[in-house]
PyMOL CGO cylinders between C-alpha atoms (Angstrom):
from pymol import cmd
from pymol.cgo import CYLINDER

trace = [
    CYLINDER, 69.62, -30.25, -2.36, 71.03, -29.34, 1.02, 0.3, 1, 1, 1, 1, 1, 1,
    CYLINDER, 71.03, -29.34, 1.02, 73.91, -31.32, 2.46, 0.3, 1, 1, 1, 1, 1, 1,
    CYLINDER, 73.91, -31.32, 2.46, 71.79, -32.87, 5.23, 0.3, 1, 1, 1, 1, 1, 1,
    CYLINDER, 71.79, -32.87, 5.23, 69.09, -33.93, 2.74, 0.3, 1, 1, 1, 1, 1, 1,
    CYLINDER, 69.09, -33.93, 2.74, 71.72, -35.50, 0.52, 0.3, 1, 1, 1, 1, 1, 1,
    CYLINDER, 71.72, -35.50, 0.52, 73.14, -37.41, 3.50, 0.3, 1, 1, 1, 1, 1, 1,
    CYLINDER, 73.14, -37.41, 3.50, 69.67, -38.83, 4.23, 0.3, 1, 1, 1, 1, 1, 1,
    CYLINDER, 69.67, -38.83, 4.23, 69.27, -39.81, 0.57, 0.3, 1, 1, 1, 1, 1, 1,
    CYLINDER, 69.27, -39.81, 0.57, 72.67, -41.56, 0.63, 0.3, 1, 1, 1, 1, 1, 1,
    CYLINDER, 72.67, -41.56, 0.63, 71.80, -43.48, 3.80, 0.3, 1, 1, 1, 1, 1, 1,
    CYLINDER, 71.80, -43.48, 3.80, 68.53, -44.60, 2.22, 0.3, 1, 1, 1, 1, 1, 1,
    CYLINDER, 68.53, -44.60, 2.22, 70.28, -45.73, -0.97, 0.3, 1, 1, 1, 1, 1, 1,
    CYLINDER, 70.28, -45.73, -0.97, 73.02, -47.54, 0.96, 0.3, 1, 1, 1, 1, 1, 1,
    CYLINDER, 73.02, -47.54, 0.96, 70.36, -49.40, 2.96, 0.3, 1, 1, 1, 1, 1, 1,
    CYLINDER, 70.36, -49.40, 2.96, 69.23, -50.80, -0.41, 0.3, 1, 1, 1, 1, 1, 1,
    CYLINDER, 69.23, -50.80, -0.41, 72.83, -51.82, -1.27, 0.3, 1, 1, 1, 1, 1, 1,
    CYLINDER, 72.83, -51.82, -1.27, 73.21, -49.01, -3.80, 0.3, 1, 1, 1, 1, 1, 1,
    CYLINDER, 73.21, -49.01, -3.80, 76.73, -47.73, -4.51, 0.3, 1, 1, 1, 1, 1, 1,
    CYLINDER, 76.73, -47.73, -4.51, 77.34, -43.99, -4.18, 0.3, 1, 1, 1, 1, 1, 1,
    CYLINDER, 77.34, -43.99, -4.18, 79.89, -42.39, -6.51, 0.3, 1, 1, 1, 1, 1, 1,
    CYLINDER, 79.89, -42.39, -6.51, 81.35, -38.96, -5.77, 0.3, 1, 1, 1, 1, 1, 1,
    CYLINDER, 81.35, -38.96, -5.77, 83.41, -36.67, -7.95, 0.3, 1, 1, 1, 1, 1, 1,
    CYLINDER, 83.41, -36.67, -7.95, 84.18, -32.99, -7.93, 0.3, 1, 1, 1, 1, 1, 1,
    CYLINDER, 84.18, -32.99, -7.93, 85.44, -30.13, -10.04, 0.3, 1, 1, 1, 1, 1, 1,
    CYLINDER, 85.44, -30.13, -10.04, 84.74, -26.65, -11.34, 0.3, 1, 1, 1, 1, 1, 1,
    CYLINDER, 84.74, -26.65, -11.34, 82.95, -27.78, -14.53, 0.3, 1, 1, 1, 1, 1, 1,
    CYLINDER, 82.95, -27.78, -14.53, 83.10, -24.18, -15.74, 0.3, 1, 1, 1, 1, 1, 1,
    CYLINDER, 83.10, -24.18, -15.74, 82.58, -24.79, -19.46, 0.3, 1, 1, 1, 1, 1, 1,
    CYLINDER, 82.58, -24.79, -19.46, 81.10, -28.24, -19.89, 0.3, 1, 1, 1, 1, 1, 1,
    CYLINDER, 81.10, -28.24, -19.89, 82.84, -30.10, -22.73, 0.3, 1, 1, 1, 1, 1, 1,
    CYLINDER, 82.84, -30.10, -22.73, 83.13, -33.61, -24.19, 0.3, 1, 1, 1, 1, 1, 1,
    CYLINDER, 83.13, -33.61, -24.19, 85.96, -34.51, -21.82, 0.3, 1, 1, 1, 1, 1, 1,
    CYLINDER, 85.96, -34.51, -21.82, 83.72, -33.76, -18.83, 0.3, 1, 1, 1, 1, 1, 1,
    CYLINDER, 83.72, -33.76, -18.83, 80.83, -35.70, -20.33, 0.3, 1, 1, 1, 1, 1, 1,
    CYLINDER, 80.83, -35.70, -20.33, 82.89, -38.86, -20.90, 0.3, 1, 1, 1, 1, 1, 1,
    CYLINDER, 82.89, -38.86, -20.90, 84.45, -38.63, -17.45, 0.3, 1, 1, 1, 1, 1, 1,
    CYLINDER, 84.45, -38.63, -17.45, 81.10, -38.19, -15.71, 0.3, 1, 1, 1, 1, 1, 1,
    CYLINDER, 81.10, -38.19, -15.71, 79.49, -40.95, -17.75, 0.3, 1, 1, 1, 1, 1, 1,
    CYLINDER, 79.49, -40.95, -17.75, 82.31, -43.35, -16.80, 0.3, 1, 1, 1, 1, 1, 1,
    CYLINDER, 82.31, -43.35, -16.80, 81.99, -42.29, -13.15, 0.3, 1, 1, 1, 1, 1, 1,
    CYLINDER, 81.99, -42.29, -13.15, 78.29, -43.16, -13.16, 0.3, 1, 1, 1, 1, 1, 1,
    CYLINDER, 78.29, -43.16, -13.16, 79.00, -46.63, -14.58, 0.3, 1, 1, 1, 1, 1, 1,
    CYLINDER, 79.00, -46.63, -14.58, 80.93, -47.45, -11.40, 0.3, 1, 1, 1, 1, 1, 1,
    CYLINDER, 80.93, -47.45, -11.40, 77.88, -47.20, -9.15, 0.3, 1, 1, 1, 1, 1, 1,
    CYLINDER, 77.88, -47.20, -9.15, 74.19, -46.41, -8.81, 0.3, 1, 1, 1, 1, 1, 1,
    CYLINDER, 74.19, -46.41, -8.81, 74.06, -42.76, -7.74, 0.3, 1, 1, 1, 1, 1, 1,
    CYLINDER, 74.06, -42.76, -7.74, 76.49, -40.10, -8.96, 0.3, 1, 1, 1, 1, 1, 1,
    CYLINDER, 76.49, -40.10, -8.96, 77.08, -36.98, -6.89, 0.3, 1, 1, 1, 1, 1, 1,
    CYLINDER, 77.08, -36.98, -6.89, 78.97, -34.14, -8.56, 0.3, 1, 1, 1, 1, 1, 1,
    CYLINDER, 78.97, -34.14, -8.56, 80.34, -31.57, -6.13, 0.3, 1, 1, 1, 1, 1, 1,
    CYLINDER, 80.34, -31.57, -6.13, 81.19, -28.26, -7.77, 0.3, 1, 1, 1, 1, 1, 1,
    CYLINDER, 81.19, -28.26, -7.77, 83.28, -25.41, -6.51, 0.3, 1, 1, 1, 1, 1, 1,
    CYLINDER, 83.28, -25.41, -6.51, 81.51, -22.20, -5.56, 0.3, 1, 1, 1, 1, 1, 1,
    CYLINDER, 81.51, -22.20, -5.56, 82.17, -19.18, -7.77, 0.3, 1, 1, 1, 1, 1, 1,
    CYLINDER, 82.17, -19.18, -7.77, 84.57, -17.73, -5.20, 0.3, 1, 1, 1, 1, 1, 1,
    CYLINDER, 84.57, -17.73, -5.20, 86.40, -21.05, -4.90, 0.3, 1, 1, 1, 1, 1, 1,
    CYLINDER, 86.40, -21.05, -4.90, 86.79, -21.26, -8.70, 0.3, 1, 1, 1, 1, 1, 1,
    CYLINDER, 86.79, -21.26, -8.70, 88.22, -17.73, -8.76, 0.3, 1, 1, 1, 1, 1, 1,
    CYLINDER, 88.22, -17.73, -8.76, 90.78, -18.67, -6.10, 0.3, 1, 1, 1, 1, 1, 1,
    CYLINDER, 90.78, -18.67, -6.10, 91.78, -21.86, -7.93, 0.3, 1, 1, 1, 1, 1, 1,
    CYLINDER, 91.78, -21.86, -7.93, 91.68, -20.64, -11.53, 0.3, 1, 1, 1, 1, 1, 1,
    CYLINDER, 91.68, -20.64, -11.53, 92.29, -16.89, -11.29, 0.3, 1, 1, 1, 1, 1, 1,
    CYLINDER, 92.29, -16.89, -11.29, 90.45, -13.72, -12.18, 0.3, 1, 1, 1, 1, 1, 1,
    CYLINDER, 90.45, -13.72, -12.18, 87.95, -13.96, -14.99, 0.3, 1, 1, 1, 1, 1, 1,
    CYLINDER, 87.95, -13.96, -14.99, 86.80, -17.33, -13.76, 0.3, 1, 1, 1, 1, 1, 1,
    CYLINDER, 86.80, -17.33, -13.76, 84.37, -18.85, -13.52, 0.3, 1, 1, 1, 1, 1, 1,
    CYLINDER, 84.37, -18.85, -13.52, 83.03, -18.09, -16.98, 0.3, 1, 1, 1, 1, 1, 1,
    CYLINDER, 83.03, -18.09, -16.98, 79.68, -19.58, -15.94, 0.3, 1, 1, 1, 1, 1, 1,
    CYLINDER, 79.68, -19.58, -15.94, 78.29, -18.96, -12.47, 0.3, 1, 1, 1, 1, 1, 1,
    CYLINDER, 78.29, -18.96, -12.47, 77.35, -21.72, -10.03, 0.3, 1, 1, 1, 1, 1, 1,
    CYLINDER, 77.35, -21.72, -10.03, 73.67, -21.64, -10.96, 0.3, 1, 1, 1, 1, 1, 1,
    CYLINDER, 73.67, -21.64, -10.96, 74.35, -22.22, -14.65, 0.3, 1, 1, 1, 1, 1, 1,
    CYLINDER, 74.35, -22.22, -14.65, 77.06, -24.84, -14.02, 0.3, 1, 1, 1, 1, 1, 1,
    CYLINDER, 77.06, -24.84, -14.02, 74.74, -26.69, -11.66, 0.3, 1, 1, 1, 1, 1, 1,
    CYLINDER, 74.74, -26.69, -11.66, 71.78, -26.59, -14.06, 0.3, 1, 1, 1, 1, 1, 1,
    CYLINDER, 71.78, -26.59, -14.06, 73.93, -27.86, -16.94, 0.3, 1, 1, 1, 1, 1, 1,
    CYLINDER, 73.93, -27.86, -16.94, 75.17, -30.80, -14.89, 0.3, 1, 1, 1, 1, 1, 1,
    CYLINDER, 75.17, -30.80, -14.89, 71.72, -31.67, -13.54, 0.3, 1, 1, 1, 1, 1, 1,
    CYLINDER, 71.72, -31.67, -13.54, 70.44, -32.01, -17.11, 0.3, 1, 1, 1, 1, 1, 1,
    CYLINDER, 70.44, -32.01, -17.11, 72.83, -34.91, -17.74, 0.3, 1, 1, 1, 1, 1, 1,
    CYLINDER, 72.83, -34.91, -17.74, 71.09, -38.29, -17.40, 0.3, 1, 1, 1, 1, 1, 1,
    CYLINDER, 71.09, -38.29, -17.40, 74.10, -39.82, -15.66, 0.3, 1, 1, 1, 1, 1, 1,
    CYLINDER, 74.10, -39.82, -15.66, 74.34, -37.13, -12.94, 0.3, 1, 1, 1, 1, 1, 1,
    CYLINDER, 74.34, -37.13, -12.94, 71.99, -37.78, -10.03, 0.3, 1, 1, 1, 1, 1, 1,
    CYLINDER, 71.99, -37.78, -10.03, 72.80, -34.86, -7.76, 0.3, 1, 1, 1, 1, 1, 1,
    CYLINDER, 72.80, -34.86, -7.76, 74.89, -31.69, -7.79, 0.3, 1, 1, 1, 1, 1, 1,
    CYLINDER, 74.89, -31.69, -7.79, 76.09, -30.01, -4.61, 0.3, 1, 1, 1, 1, 1, 1,
    CYLINDER, 76.09, -30.01, -4.61, 78.22, -26.93, -4.04, 0.3, 1, 1, 1, 1, 1, 1,
    CYLINDER, 78.22, -26.93, -4.04, 81.24, -26.57, -1.79, 0.3, 1, 1, 1, 1, 1, 1,
    CYLINDER, 81.24, -26.57, -1.79, 82.99, -23.31, -1.01, 0.3, 1, 1, 1, 1, 1, 1,
    CYLINDER, 82.99, -23.31, -1.01, 86.27, -24.55, 0.42, 0.3, 1, 1, 1, 1, 1, 1,
    CYLINDER, 86.27, -24.55, 0.42, 89.38, -25.06, -1.69, 0.3, 1, 1, 1, 1, 1, 1,
    CYLINDER, 89.38, -25.06, -1.69, 88.82, -28.84, -1.60, 0.3, 1, 1, 1, 1, 1, 1,
    CYLINDER, 88.82, -28.84, -1.60, 85.79, -31.07, -0.96, 0.3, 1, 1, 1, 1, 1, 1,
    CYLINDER, 85.79, -31.07, -0.96, 87.42, -32.95, 1.95, 0.3, 1, 1, 1, 1, 1, 1,
    CYLINDER, 87.42, -32.95, 1.95, 84.77, -31.92, 4.50, 0.3, 1, 1, 1, 1, 1, 1,
    CYLINDER, 84.77, -31.92, 4.50, 81.98, -32.93, 2.13, 0.3, 1, 1, 1, 1, 1, 1,
    CYLINDER, 81.98, -32.93, 2.13, 83.63, -36.30, 1.45, 0.3, 1, 1, 1, 1, 1, 1,
    CYLINDER, 83.63, -36.30, 1.45, 84.02, -36.93, 5.20, 0.3, 1, 1, 1, 1, 1, 1,
    CYLINDER, 84.02, -36.93, 5.20, 80.35, -36.07, 5.74, 0.3, 1, 1, 1, 1, 1, 1,
    CYLINDER, 80.35, -36.07, 5.74, 78.85, -38.00, 2.81, 0.3, 1, 1, 1, 1, 1, 1,
    CYLINDER, 78.85, -38.00, 2.81, 81.25, -41.00, 2.85, 0.3, 1, 1, 1, 1, 1, 1,
    CYLINDER, 81.25, -41.00, 2.85, 80.74, -42.19, -0.73, 0.3, 1, 1, 1, 1, 1, 1,
    CYLINDER, 80.74, -42.19, -0.73, 81.52, -45.78, -1.72, 0.3, 1, 1, 1, 1, 1, 1,
    CYLINDER, 81.52, -45.78, -1.72, 83.53, -44.71, -4.75, 0.3, 1, 1, 1, 1, 1, 1,
    CYLINDER, 83.53, -44.71, -4.75, 85.54, -41.54, -5.30, 0.3, 1, 1, 1, 1, 1, 1,
    CYLINDER, 85.54, -41.54, -5.30, 86.50, -40.72, -8.88, 0.3, 1, 1, 1, 1, 1, 1,
    CYLINDER, 86.50, -40.72, -8.88, 88.87, -38.18, -10.33, 0.3, 1, 1, 1, 1, 1, 1,
    CYLINDER, 88.87, -38.18, -10.33, 89.91, -37.63, -13.90, 0.3, 1, 1, 1, 1, 1, 1,
    CYLINDER, 89.91, -37.63, -13.90, 93.40, -37.13, -15.20, 0.3, 1, 1, 1, 1, 1, 1,
    CYLINDER, 93.40, -37.13, -15.20, 96.82, -38.38, -14.33, 0.3, 1, 1, 1, 1, 1, 1,
    CYLINDER, 96.82, -38.38, -14.33, 96.46, -38.31, -10.55, 0.3, 1, 1, 1, 1, 1, 1,
    CYLINDER, 96.46, -38.31, -10.55, 97.97, -40.90, -8.26, 0.3, 1, 1, 1, 1, 1, 1,
    CYLINDER, 97.97, -40.90, -8.26, 95.35, -42.25, -5.87, 0.3, 1, 1, 1, 1, 1, 1,
    CYLINDER, 95.35, -42.25, -5.87, 97.28, -41.01, -2.86, 0.3, 1, 1, 1, 1, 1, 1,
    CYLINDER, 97.28, -41.01, -2.86, 97.18, -37.43, -4.22, 0.3, 1, 1, 1, 1, 1, 1,
    CYLINDER, 97.18, -37.43, -4.22, 93.39, -37.33, -4.59, 0.3, 1, 1, 1, 1, 1, 1,
    CYLINDER, 93.39, -37.33, -4.59, 91.68, -35.29, -1.89, 0.3, 1, 1, 1, 1, 1, 1,
    CYLINDER, 91.68, -35.29, -1.89, 89.57, -37.62, 0.24, 0.3, 1, 1, 1, 1, 1, 1,
    CYLINDER, 89.57, -37.62, 0.24, 91.14, -40.86, -0.98, 0.3, 1, 1, 1, 1, 1, 1,
    CYLINDER, 91.14, -40.86, -0.98, 92.27, -41.97, 2.48, 0.3, 1, 1, 1, 1, 1, 1,
    CYLINDER, 92.27, -41.97, 2.48, 88.85, -41.17, 3.97, 0.3, 1, 1, 1, 1, 1, 1,
    CYLINDER, 88.85, -41.17, 3.97, 87.02, -43.23, 1.35, 0.3, 1, 1, 1, 1, 1, 1,
    CYLINDER, 87.02, -43.23, 1.35, 89.47, -46.14, 1.51, 0.3, 1, 1, 1, 1, 1, 1,
    CYLINDER, 89.47, -46.14, 1.51, 89.41, -46.23, 5.34, 0.3, 1, 1, 1, 1, 1, 1,
    CYLINDER, 89.41, -46.23, 5.34, 85.62, -46.46, 5.24, 0.3, 1, 1, 1, 1, 1, 1,
    CYLINDER, 85.62, -46.46, 5.24, 85.83, -49.47, 2.89, 0.3, 1, 1, 1, 1, 1, 1,
    CYLINDER, 85.83, -49.47, 2.89, 85.34, -47.62, -0.37, 0.3, 1, 1, 1, 1, 1, 1,
    CYLINDER, 85.34, -47.62, -0.37, 87.54, -47.33, -3.40, 0.3, 1, 1, 1, 1, 1, 1,
    CYLINDER, 87.54, -47.33, -3.40, 89.17, -44.58, -5.40, 0.3, 1, 1, 1, 1, 1, 1,
    CYLINDER, 89.17, -44.58, -5.40, 89.20, -44.71, -9.20, 0.3, 1, 1, 1, 1, 1, 1,
    CYLINDER, 89.20, -44.71, -9.20, 91.26, -42.49, -11.51, 0.3, 1, 1, 1, 1, 1, 1,
    CYLINDER, 91.26, -42.49, -11.51, 89.60, -42.16, -14.90, 0.3, 1, 1, 1, 1, 1, 1,
    CYLINDER, 89.60, -42.16, -14.90, 91.48, -40.98, -17.98, 0.3, 1, 1, 1, 1, 1, 1,
    CYLINDER, 91.48, -40.98, -17.98, 90.67, -37.57, -19.39, 0.3, 1, 1, 1, 1, 1, 1,
    CYLINDER, 90.67, -37.57, -19.39, 89.81, -37.31, -23.05, 0.3, 1, 1, 1, 1, 1, 1,
    CYLINDER, 89.81, -37.31, -23.05, 92.87, -35.76, -24.64, 0.3, 1, 1, 1, 1, 1, 1,
    CYLINDER, 92.87, -35.76, -24.64, 92.51, -32.33, -26.19, 0.3, 1, 1, 1, 1, 1, 1,
    CYLINDER, 92.51, -32.33, -26.19, 89.64, -31.16, -24.02, 0.3, 1, 1, 1, 1, 1, 1,
    CYLINDER, 89.64, -31.16, -24.02, 90.04, -28.70, -21.18, 0.3, 1, 1, 1, 1, 1, 1,
    CYLINDER, 90.04, -28.70, -21.18, 88.21, -25.59, -20.10, 0.3, 1, 1, 1, 1, 1, 1,
    CYLINDER, 88.21, -25.59, -20.10, 91.47, -23.64, -19.91, 0.3, 1, 1, 1, 1, 1, 1,
    CYLINDER, 91.47, -23.64, -19.91, 92.33, -24.61, -23.51, 0.3, 1, 1, 1, 1, 1, 1,
    CYLINDER, 92.33, -24.61, -23.51, 88.86, -23.57, -24.68, 0.3, 1, 1, 1, 1, 1, 1,
    CYLINDER, 88.86, -23.57, -24.68, 89.19, -20.18, -22.97, 0.3, 1, 1, 1, 1, 1, 1,
    CYLINDER, 89.19, -20.18, -22.97, 92.72, -19.61, -24.31, 0.3, 1, 1, 1, 1, 1, 1,
    CYLINDER, 92.72, -19.61, -24.31, 91.64, -20.57, -27.82, 0.3, 1, 1, 1, 1, 1, 1,
    CYLINDER, 91.64, -20.57, -27.82, 88.74, -18.09, -27.71, 0.3, 1, 1, 1, 1, 1, 1,
    CYLINDER, 88.74, -18.09, -27.71, 91.05, -15.34, -26.43, 0.3, 1, 1, 1, 1, 1, 1,
    CYLINDER, 91.05, -15.34, -26.43, 93.53, -15.93, -29.25, 0.3, 1, 1, 1, 1, 1, 1,
    CYLINDER, 93.53, -15.93, -29.25, 90.76, -15.61, -31.83, 0.3, 1, 1, 1, 1, 1, 1,
    CYLINDER, 90.76, -15.61, -31.83, 89.63, -12.33, -30.28, 0.3, 1, 1, 1, 1, 1, 1,
    CYLINDER, 89.63, -12.33, -30.28, 93.14, -10.83, -30.31, 0.3, 1, 1, 1, 1, 1, 1,
]
cmd.load_cgo(trace, "trace")
């Protein structure tokens, strides 16, 4: 879905008092930690948008050899999840411009972030929304999965 189409969808949902939840990440190798985090994000509202980094953006953030899975595959995997309503790509380092444009009601991030450190938190809070930090499931990370596979191959 294009950004402008998604904005129209959001406006329609908000007119029906539906809550829009937004989260973002690379989601390179989908694992149980991601699934739990996304499922918990969806429980906070009615419509979950997952913004994923473009392939070039992932490479800049994570280094050469990443992403393992290209945008098309990452997007398709996420769209198959019953608790994900829409997936959108962003090519910048952060999704701040997308957050400003879409103005979700709830912004979620997983991990040990402080709300103030989450990209877009001030935008969402100033527009009357809230920011929620959800715990990651310990022991699950794409980087750990990749490193574990590399060790086995060596």
